[in-house]
N, C-alpha and C positions, 0 to 999 in steps of 0.2 A: 051651802057658806061657811062650814064648820073647816074644810077642808081651804078655801078660798082667802078667808081672813090672815093668815102669816102675810102672805103676798100681798095684801090688800094694806096691809099694814106696813109694810117694807115700803110699798111706795109712796105710801102717806108721808113716811120719815122719812125718807128723801124729796118728796116735794119740800114740806116744810126746812130742811137744809139745804134748800136751793138746788136747782136742776145745773147741774156745769159739767162741763167734759174734764176729762183729769187730764194734766201734764206731767213730763217730769223734765229734770234739768239735765238729764246725764241719763247714757247707759252705755252697759257694757257685756257683749253677748260672749260665751266659750261658747264655741262647737265643738263637739268632742265628735269625734268619729273613730269608733272602734271598730278592728277588721278581725276577721279567723282567717291565719294564714294554712296554707297546704305545706306538708312535709315535715321535714325534722328540723327541729330548730338547734341555731349555732349561735347564742350569743355574743359571746368573746370574735368569734369570725362576723357577724353582721356589725357589730358595733367598729372592729379595724376596717371594713371594708368602706363604713358610712364616713368616718373621721378621714380617711384617706383619700375618697371623691370628693372632700370638700363640701359634700350636704350638709354633714354635720358638723359643727365648730365645737363640743364639748360633748362629753358623756359623764354622768356621776352613777357610778356604780352603791349601794345603801351603806355596803362597810369598807366604804373606804373613804377617808377624810379629804383627800385629793380629787381634782377634777381632772381625767384624762383627755389630752387633746390629738390629732393628730403627730405622727411619730416624726415628719418636717418640721415642726417645731421645735425639738428636741435643741439644735446646736442654740437657737435663740435662747432659749432659759439656760441655757449652762455660760452662755457669754454674761448675761445678766447676771447670773448668780457668782461667778466669778468677779466679775467688776464688783459687783455688790460686795463682796466678802476683800477683795485687794482694798476697796476705798477703807471698809471699816478696819483692816490692819494696819493701813498707812495713818489713820487720823491715830490711834492706838501711839503708832510710833511717835508721832508728832507731840501728842500729849506727854508720854515720858521721857521726849527729847534724850534719848539713849542709843548710840551707834551702834549697841548687841541688839538693839530692837529694828533699827535701820536695814542694817545687813543683813537680819534674819528675814525682814521684806523684801528685799531685794533678790534672795536666795529663793522665794516662793513664788513670785511674779518679776522676773529679772526684765519685764519688757516695761513695769512702772516701776521698777525698785532702782533700776542704772539712774532715769533722771531724776528719783528721789533724793540719792546717795548724792548725786553731782549740785542740785539745790541745794541739799541741806550742807556739804561743804562750803558752798558757796556763803553762804548764808550765814556761817558760824566763822569763817578761813578768812575769806577774802572781804567780806562784808565790813569788817571793822579797821581796817588796812584803806581799803577806799573810801570810809570815811575820816580816819585821822588825814591821809592826801586831801582830801576834799577842804579837811578844818585848819592844817597846816598849810599847805601849798608850799612846800621845801622839797628839797631835791632828795633830802634824807628819809622821808615816808616816800618817795617814789621808790628810791634805790630797796626799800624794804619791800616795797610790794613786788616790785621787779626782781627781788631773790626769790619769796616765796613765792611766787603767782605768775612765773614769764610769760606764758602762753597768755594767758587773759591781759596781763597787762599788754602784751604785745597786739592782741587783739582787741583789745577796748578801749586801752586806757591811751594809749599812745596816739592812736587817731583823732582824739579829742582834746590833745591839747596843743594850742598855739603860743608859737615860739615869737615873743616882741621884744624889737630892738631898740626902742623908742626910751622914754623916761620914765619913772617911777610911774606917775598918772597914767602915761600910753597903755604901761603894761596892768595897771591895775584895772583899766577899762575892757583891756584886750585878754585878759586869763581867762583861761577855760572857766568855766561853774561847774567843777567837777562834779559837785553835790549835785546837782540838775541834772547833767548830762551822764554820768557813770554811773551812779546810783539805781536811780529808778531805769537805764536799763538794763543793766546786771539782774533786777529782780523781775522784770518782765519778760523779758527773752532768754535768758538763760538758766533762771531757776526753775522755768516750765511747771511752775506748780498753778492750780487754778486757782483764780482769781477770786477774794473773797466772799465777795456778793454773788457767786456761781454754786450753789450746793450742788455737789456731783451726786448724792444719794436723791434729791430731788429730780434730776433729770433719769436718772436709769429707773425711779418710781415712775415718773412719766409715761417712759418706755413701756414699761411693765404693764400700767393700765389701760393700754391699747390691747393686750392678750386675754386680763382679769376680766374687761368689761366683757368679752365673752363669753365669760364663764360664771359670771355672777350669779346670773338665773338660776343656772345648775345649782350651782351651791347652796342658795336659797330653798329652792325648790326639793332636795334632799333632806333641810333641815326639817325643811314643815312638816316633808313626810314623814320624819323618825318622830315628829312630834304629835301626829295623827294615827302612828302606824307600831306596828311589831309585827313581831312572828317569823318564821322561818324563812319566808321570802325574800326577808332584808338582811336575816343572820347570814342567808346562803347566798347569798346574791340571785335569787330568783327571776328578780327584772333589773334592768338600767333606763335608767332617762336620758336621752340626749336633747339637745338644743340644735335646729335646724337653721341656716342662711335665712335670714330675714327678707323679706319684700317688701314692697313698698304699693299702694294702690289707692285710687279715689274713689269713691260712690256715691250716689243719688241717690236717697230717701223717695218714697212716692210722695206727691203733694206739696214738694219741695223742688227749687232748683239749686239748692248750695248743694257745693260739694265739700265735701269730709274726706280727710289726709287719714289713713291710717296703715300703721306698723305692725305687720305680723313678726311675731318671734315666735314660730314654730314647735312645739314640744312635743316629743315623740316618746312613747314608753313601750318598747319592749319585754315579755315577759318568755318566759322561757316555755312554756305551754304553746306558744304558737299566737300569740295573740299580740296585734300592734295597734297602739293608741294615738290619734294625733289631736291636738286643741290648738284652734284657732282664734282668735280673739277681737272682736270685731267691736269698736267703741266708738261715741260720738257723744261731744261736750259742745251740747247745744239743747236747746228746747224741743222736745217730742211728745207726740201725739201717741194715744192708743194702738194708730196705722200705724205708725213707722216702728214702733216698739218691735208690735207684728212682724215689718218686712224684715228687721234686724234679726228676730229669732229664728225665722223660715228659710231654711237652708238652699231651696231652689229660685230663690225671690232674685230675678238679676239688677242687681243694683252697683254692679263694679263697673266702669266705664274705663279704667284708666292704669297699669301696670306697670312696675318696674320691677324687672326680675332678674336674677345672674343666670348663668349660664347652666351650673349646676343641677338646679331645679327644672328645668326646660329643655335640656338635653334631650334629645331623641324623640321632641314629641312637636304636635303642629305648633305648639306658640314660640318654637323656636326658629321657625321657618316667618313670621310675624312680626318677631322681636326687632327693633330698630336699635344697631349699637354703634351707630353714626357718632352718636357725641362721644363716645370715647371714654363713657364714666366708668370708674372701677370701683366696687364695693367687697372689702376686706381681701384683696388681691384676685378678685374674679371678674369678668364683665358683666357690664348691667344693663340691662335693656329695655326701653318700654315700649307697650303695646298701649295702643288707643284700640280699644274693642268697637267692632262695627256695629254690632250687636250686644248687650250688656250681659256679662257672664254672672255667677251665683256664685255663693259662699259653697255649695254641694260640690261645684267646678272647682275651686280653688284646692276644697279639701282632697279631693279624687286627685289634683297635679300634684300635691304633697305626697300622697300616698302609692301612687303610681314611681314616685323618681325615688321613694324609698324602697319598693319594691324590685323594680331594675336593677340596683346595686345589689343590695342580698340574694335577688335569684331567686324570687319564692312570688306566688300568685295566691291569692285570698278565696276563702271560699264565697263569703258575707260580711258583710258589714250593716253597721246601723250609726245612726245621727242623732247626737243628744244636744238639745244647747241649754245652758245654763245661763239666764238675764241675771246680772246686777244692774239694780235701775234704784235710780234717787226722786220717790214722787217731788211734785211741786207743793208748798205747804197751805193747800186750801182750806183744809183740814186737818183737823187732827187725826191719829192714826185709827182710834175707833171708829170715828165719824166718816175717814175714807174708806174703810172697808166696806161699810153699811152704806154710804151713796153709790160710790160705787162698785157695786157688789160683781153685777155684771160683768164690767170691764174686766173685773180683778179677775173673774172664773174666764173670758174670753183670753187676759194674757196666759191663765195658767193651762188650759188645756188649747192652745193656739186657734181658739175659735177664730171665722170668718166674721171681720170685723164690722160688716153690714148687716148679720143676721140677728135673729132675736133670739135667745137663749129659750131655753122650754122651763117650765117653771119646777120642776120638779129636781133640776140640776143645782148641785148646794154646793157653796164654797167648799173648798178644799181647806183641808187640817193645816194648821201652822205649826211645823215643825220646829220652830227657831224657841228656845228657852230665853230669850232677852227679849223686853221691850223695844229696845231701840230699832229694830228690824223683824222682819219675818220671812222666814222661806217657806214656799211653796213647791211641793214635788212631786209632778205624777207621771203618768206614762209617757210620752212626748215630749216634756220640757220641764224643766224649772225655774223658779223665780225668786230672787233676793230684792226685797224692797226695805229699804233705809228710810225708816220715820224720822230720824235726830240724828243730827251730827251728820258727815258726809260722809258717803258708802266708800267699798273699800277700792283703791286703784292699785294695780299692778302688781307687787308681789303675794299683799294681803289679801286681795283675790283669791289667792288660790287654797285660803285656810277653808272655803266651801266649795270650788272648784273641784280639791283634790276626792275630797269625800264622795260626790257623785261620778267623777270617774273611776272609782274604786268601785262605785253600785256597777256603773257599764263593764268595768271588765271583769267582774263577777258574774255577770248575765252572759256575756258573749263565750267565756268559759263553760257556762253552765249550759248553750246551746250546743256548743261544740262537743263537749262530752254527749249528750243525750243524740246527737246525730253518729257519735263514734261507736254508742253502745247498742244504738236502734239494728247495727247490722251486726247480727248474732253469728258471733265464735266461739268455736269448740277449742282453740288454742290455748293450752295451758299458762306459756309465757303473757299473750295479749290479755288473757283474763288476769291475770295476775296484779298485770299493767293498770289496767282497769278498774278493778279494784282498791287500787293503792289510788290511782285518781280522784276515784268516786270519794274515797274517805277521806283525803286532803280536802277536796274540795265542798264538802259536806261541814269539814269543821271549820273555815271559813264562812261558809253561809250560817253562821252561829255569830258572825262578826266578833272571833276572839282576837282579831287582830289591831281592832277598832280600840283605841283607850279613850276615847270621850261618851257618854252617853247618848250627848245629842246628836253626833255622828252615827250612833248603832243605829237610832230612832230614825234617821235619814236613810241610809241605806236598808234597812228592813223594812218601812214604808216602800221604796222606790224598787225592793226585789218583790215585794206585794204587790204591785201594779204589775208588772211584769208578767205575773204569774210564777215563781218561781220554785213555790210550792207543789204546785202542778208538775214541773217540770223536773221536779225531783223523785216524786211517784214515778214517773215515765222511766228516769232511770233505774230505780231502785225495782221495779219490774223486770225492766230488760234485763238487769245484772242476774235477777234470781232465773229468768228465762237461760241465760247465757251458762249458768252454774248447772240446770238441770240438763241444757244440750251438751255440755261436757261431761257430764256424769253417764248419760247415754250415750256418748262416744266410748269413753274412756269402758263403759260394759262393753261397747262391740269392738271394740280392739281387743279388750280380754277375749272376747268369746272366738275373734279371729288367730290369735294366741296359741287357742287350746286346740283350735284346728289344726293349727297346725304342727305343734307339738305332738297331737294323734298321729297326723298323715308322718310324720318324723317317725314317730316310734312304731308305725307299720309297715313303711320302709325298712325299717332295721329288722323288724321281725324276718319280714319276706328274705330277705338277704342273709339270714340267719339259716332261715328254711332250706335253704338253696343244697345243701349233703341231703337233707330228708327228701325233697322232691327226685333227686338223683335217685335214692334207692326205692322210693315209691316208680318210679319210671323203670327201674332193672327188674320190679318182682311185675312187670307184664308178662302174661305167661307167650309162650308160642302160638305162631299160626295156627288154629284149628278151620276146617271146613266149615264148618255151623257157626263162627264165632259171628258177635257183631259188628256192628261198623262201627262206632266209639273206638274200638280199641286201635282201630288203623292209626289214629293220627296219633296215639301213645306210644302205639309200636314205633312210630317213625321218629318221635319227642327220641324213644330211648336206643335208637340209631343211632343220634346225632354224637354221644358219648357224653363230653362235658357242657358244650352247648347246650344241648337238649333243656338242663333248669331253666338255663336265664331265656331262652325263648318260651318257655312255658310260664315264667315269671312275666315275661312283657307281655305274653299275650293275655294275659291278666291287667298288667295295669293301664297300659296304651289304652283299651277302651272307656277306662274310667278318666284318665288324662282329657280323653275328646271329649268328653262330655260336660268335665268342669272347662275345658276353652271356649266350647261351642255357647255356654250357658254363659259365659265373662263377655262373649262378642254378640249375643243378643242383649246384654245390659246395655251395651258400649255402641248400638247400632246407632249410624248417620241418621240421625233423625231431618226434619226440613230445617234451614234456618230462616228467624225472622227476616223480614223482607224490612228493607230501607226506601223502597220506593213509596212516594207518599202523592205521587200523582204528577201530571205536568204542571209546571210555575210558571203564572202566567206573566208576562213579561213587564205589566204596567205596575207600578207600586203604588200603595195609598199613604199619604203623609197626614198625621192627626195635627193640629196645631193647638194645643191647650195650655194657653197664656193665664186665664184670667183664675186662677186656682189658689191664689195665695189668700192665705186669711187675712192680708194687708188690700186685698181689693176691693173697690168699692163698688162693682158692678157683678151684675150674677156671671155665673161661671155659666163659658160657651166654648163649646168643640167644633173647629171647622176641619172639613174635609177637605183635601189638596190631591189630583191627580195629575201626574204629568204625561201627556200625550203627545208631546210635541214630536217624537221622534216617531210615533204611528205616523201622525199626520204628512210629516216630511215622505213617508215612504209610499202615501198616497196619491 
């Protein structure tokens, strides 16, 4: 009873507060896919390829203030800059009302300056005389206008003049209204200036907003990243953040027939250590229950029924063959096709669609990947924050660990630690996911969500880099260059594991908690042990190489000594006595060698060295002898394959998990 009392007390408290199911008024889930890539990394080349392929729309480097785009937009950017500069210079010339500034504007921008000079000349010289002619209606005014501006008079004034032969009254009725016909005609057609109610800078700003609208998220992300983090990665451009093309999707949550629409604005991070990270945000502004939030957080949940994607995203995939482009829709210069999915697809499928599109362009493959959802939800105010956590404790634990919706939690499962330092929201981050609960006020939307998402993205980036380094050092190498590179990578990564790059104490607590959940400390010990073994292997290999060098030095010295001893061998052979009847047989070959003259010494030396070399070569051949190769044959592959359907595995499922086995034997039956 001692251990059962806290659990019973909680049940009594929940019953007294009123049993009800929690609901949420909104949910936004960041699905963060982090993949470790194979091969060497080249961020500059990768970014240029992604921008040129039109899959990425903008790229933000940490050390730059501008946003990078594809080189094909260079012409438009220069044109907009030139037009803005020309309009600003024209306005300065108009305000100063100086001919000097007008001629300077005409020299710099002749295409706009010549019409401007003409308009200025007409407004300052011709317009007063036209006004005088309209007021006086005299031959003197007309002659003066014709004398100073003959071409203008012939072209614009004479066609408007009507000569009357009647009386004065008729002449007054039929005389041309020069003030109405000539004046306005000059100002509208000949001066060529922009009307007063149309602001040219406003028109240029609207044109530039089309380009800036696709870059604002990259700039905002870089700004938030600079506020949260520091360190050499950001000073030396150790990574780059890109915005990929948008896509549009409809999804249906379990327990409801309502269709929700979402626009994906994928964010991509490429790190110089060979890590790619993609973030897709799934959001819904409607009333949700726990089961539906779990479905949004569960990556393999099949909820998407319709998609609208552009060609760069699905080029070369099976989606391209099923997409319908008959409507002729265009999104940012690329054809947009829609796909009605015969079977709903999941967020995991869409994450991999984006990942494969990126990998195809940068020509890389991945070793492994991990997905981490971060949910930002707003609970309905059914009760206060403390009461909500107490009343809906099981649902809170279920959301945090993504437990099954209809299963009962064990009594020993405790609520996770709240990592937030603010009373208006809570943050729970565990091994498989994180959830942000907004207790008061509105939950963050759009760009403001990145304050939380970027911190958890950083924790995933550190863990995948730690995993990659663990896999690399597990292959013990004795090369000095590779060993030094691994030591440098380990020293750099271990310093980042101390959260030296995080500016906020709350962010440090979040990252430290997530890394502890992933077992980063044990992984670090494995890396340190592997590096120590690599160092020992390198020392043993160095000693072996030193011994080998000493052996070759000794052999070389011996050969040199033998060559130097050749004259002495010749003298020794020359001292062999003449043949006697009772001599022993070993003197026979020596006497033969002595009879060879100069070559006798070399033959003697070769007879000693050749057996030694033969023995050494045979020993090497024995060490490198051909052994039996491993067999790749695994037995006969039976033609009938098994297919398992495992659909009821989501935490949002209401029924028990079931696995169905299907076997396709139609071919065998036909053959029978």
